[in-house]
C-alpha positions as CSV (number, residue, x, y, z in Angstrom):
1,M,135.2,70.4,132.7
2,K,131.9,69.9,134.4
3,K,129.1,68.2,132.4
4,M,125.9,70.0,132.0
5,K,123.1,68.5,134.1
6,P,120.2,67.0,132.2
7,Y,117.6,69.4,133.7
8,N,119.8,72.4,132.7
9,K,119.9,71.1,129.1
10,L,116.1,70.8,129.2
11,I,115.6,74.4,130.4
12,I,118.0,75.7,127.7
13,S,116.1,73.7,125.0
14,L,112.8,75.0,126.2
15,F,114.1,78.6,126.2
16,A,115.4,78.2,122.7
17,I,112.0,76.8,121.5
18,L,110.2,79.7,123.2
19,L,112.5,82.2,121.7
20,A,112.2,80.8,118.2
21,S,108.4,80.7,118.6
22,N,108.3,84.4,119.6
23,L,110.5,85.4,116.7
24,S,108.3,83.5,114.2
25,V,105.3,85.6,115.2
26,A,107.2,88.9,115.7
27,Q,105.3,92.0,114.8
28,V,106.2,93.3,111.3
29,S,105.5,96.7,109.8
30,Y,103.3,96.6,106.7
31,Q,102.5,99.5,104.3
32,Q,100.0,99.8,101.5
33,N,100.9,98.5,98.0
34,E,99.4,101.4,96.1
35,S,99.2,99.8,92.7
36,N,97.0,97.0,94.1
37,S,94.9,99.0,96.5
38,K,91.8,101.1,96.3
39,L,90.0,103.5,98.6
40,M,86.6,105.0,97.8
41,V,84.0,107.2,99.5
42,T,80.4,106.7,98.4
43,G,77.2,108.5,99.3
44,T,73.7,109.5,98.2
45,S,71.9,112.6,97.1
46,S,68.4,113.8,96.3
47,I,69.2,113.2,92.6
48,H,71.7,110.3,92.3
49,D,74.3,108.3,94.2
50,W,77.9,109.4,94.0
51,E,81.4,108.2,94.6
52,M,84.8,109.7,95.1
53,E,88.3,108.2,95.0
54,V,91.0,108.8,97.5
55,G,94.3,109.4,95.7
56,D,96.9,110.3,98.4
57,Y,96.9,108.2,101.6
58,D,99.3,106.3,103.8
59,C,98.4,103.1,105.8
60,L,100.8,101.6,108.3
61,V,100.0,98.4,110.1
62,S,102.0,96.5,112.8
63,A,101.0,92.8,112.5
64,S,102.1,89.2,112.6
65,A,100.9,86.0,110.9
66,D,101.1,82.5,112.1
67,E,101.2,79.2,110.2
68,N,97.4,79.0,110.1
69,Q,97.2,82.5,108.4
70,Q,95.8,84.0,111.6
71,I,96.7,87.7,111.5
72,S,97.4,89.5,114.8
73,I,97.2,93.2,114.4
74,E,98.8,95.4,117.1
75,S,98.2,98.8,115.6
76,I,96.7,100.6,112.6
77,N,97.6,104.1,111.5
78,F,96.0,105.7,108.5
79,S,96.0,109.2,107.0
80,C,94.9,110.7,103.8
81,V,95.1,114.2,102.2
82,A,91.6,115.6,102.2
83,E,92.0,117.3,98.8
84,S,93.0,114.1,97.2
85,I,89.4,112.9,97.6
86,K,88.0,113.5,94.1
87,A,85.1,112.7,91.9
88,H,86.8,114.3,88.9
89,N,84.1,116.9,88.9
90,K,85.4,120.3,89.7
91,I,82.3,121.7,91.3
92,M,81.7,118.5,93.4
93,D,85.4,118.3,94.4
94,N,85.4,122.0,95.5
95,K,82.3,121.6,97.6
96,A,83.5,118.4,99.2
97,H,86.9,120.0,100.1
98,K,85.2,123.1,101.5
99,A,82.8,120.9,103.6
100,L,85.9,119.0,105.0
101,D,87.5,122.3,105.9
102,S,90.6,121.1,104.0
103,D,92.4,124.5,104.2
104,D,92.6,124.3,108.1
105,H,92.5,120.5,108.4
106,P,94.4,119.1,105.4
107,K,94.4,115.5,106.6
108,I,91.9,112.9,107.7
109,S,93.2,110.2,110.0
110,F,92.3,106.9,111.7
111,S,94.1,105.0,114.4
112,S,93.5,101.8,116.3
113,D,95.6,100.2,119.0
114,G,95.3,96.9,120.8
115,N,95.6,93.2,119.8
116,I,93.2,92.4,117.0
117,S,93.0,88.8,115.9
118,A,91.7,88.2,112.4
119,A,91.3,84.9,110.6
120,T,91.4,84.9,106.8
121,K,88.1,85.1,105.0
122,S,86.2,86.0,108.1
123,V,84.7,89.4,109.2
124,T,86.5,91.2,112.1
125,K,85.3,94.2,113.9
126,T,87.3,96.7,116.0
127,K,87.1,100.3,117.1
128,G,89.4,103.2,116.4
129,K,89.6,107.0,116.4
130,L,88.6,108.8,113.2
131,Q,89.5,112.4,112.8
132,I,87.8,114.5,110.1
133,A,87.8,118.3,109.8
134,G,89.6,118.6,113.1
135,K,87.0,116.6,115.1
136,E,87.7,113.1,116.5
137,K,85.2,110.4,117.1
138,E,85.3,106.6,117.9
139,V,84.0,104.5,115.0
140,E,83.7,100.8,114.3
141,L,85.9,99.3,111.6
142,E,84.6,96.2,109.9
143,F,87.1,94.3,107.7
144,S,88.1,90.9,106.4
145,V,91.6,89.5,105.6
146,D,92.3,87.8,102.3
147,E,95.2,86.8,100.1
148,A,97.5,86.2,103.2
149,Q,101.0,85.3,102.1
150,A,104.4,85.4,103.8
151,D,105.1,89.0,102.9
152,Q,101.7,90.5,102.4
153,F,97.9,90.3,103.0
154,K,94.8,92.2,101.8
155,V,92.2,93.9,104.0
156,S,88.8,94.8,102.7
157,G,86.0,96.5,104.5
158,K,84.0,99.7,105.1
159,I,83.3,102.4,107.7
160,P,79.9,104.1,107.7
161,V,80.3,107.8,108.8
162,K,77.7,110.5,109.5
163,M,79.0,113.8,108.4
164,S,77.0,115.6,111.1
165,D,78.9,113.7,113.8
166,F,82.0,115.6,112.7
167,G,80.2,119.0,112.5
168,I,80.1,118.8,108.7
169,D,77.0,120.2,106.8
170,P,76.3,117.9,103.9
171,P,77.1,119.8,100.7
172,T,74.3,121.1,98.4
173,A,74.3,122.2,94.8
174,M,72.0,123.6,92.1
175,M,70.7,126.3,94.4
176,G,69.8,123.7,97.0
177,T,67.9,121.3,94.8
178,L,70.7,118.7,95.1
179,K,71.2,117.7,98.7
180,T,73.7,115.0,99.7
181,G,72.8,112.5,102.4
182,D,74.3,112.7,105.8
183,E,75.8,109.3,105.8
184,V,78.8,108.3,103.7
185,V,80.7,105.0,103.5
186,I,84.4,104.6,103.3
187,H,85.3,101.5,101.3
188,F,88.8,100.1,101.2
189,D,90.6,97.2,99.5
190,I,94.2,97.6,100.6
191,V,97.1,95.2,100.0
192,L,99.6,95.6,102.9
193,Q,103.1,94.6,102.1
194,N,106.0,93.8,104.5
195,M,108.1,97.0,104.4
196,Q,111.4,95.1,104.8
197,T,110.5,92.8,101.9
198,S,109.4,95.7,99.7
199,K,112.7,97.6,100.4
200,A,114.7,94.5,99.5
201,N,113.0,94.3,96.2
């Protein structure tokens, strides 16, 4: 039996190290932990500021984390049911859903592809495609990563959106005396959990 040459052993060892390194930072699918997450939409009007809570949404992120808690995000896919956006005020809810054309376009979505590197406790910016009321536009997403652990991490941030950019007329009420501002802000605090870990539990 022939003995393995020293340089062959070295090549095999280097290959094993490289393979182990790639496996350690392999992309993992994460999904929102609903009980620890929150998603809000806020805005202004001629009378008072307002806020609405998003009740039905799905957030899937493909990402990996290294030993320094550096998060590498490959893709973000988010969608929510338009009629789950509620202020718990029937009149306001109905006007908002009508403005969003929820009958014909029941879902709002956001997607972003590409390698996004995010260090914990620092602000990261990236761009993605936001679709509202059937119209799509590129927007800037600003977020920070916190509470990074082996099986989950938290993302917090906001997306300012002008309704007119999506062909939406800002809702009015009280015979036009109450007018909402054109810009709204989507605020999110979402805990993303490793889907394999959550299934195992």
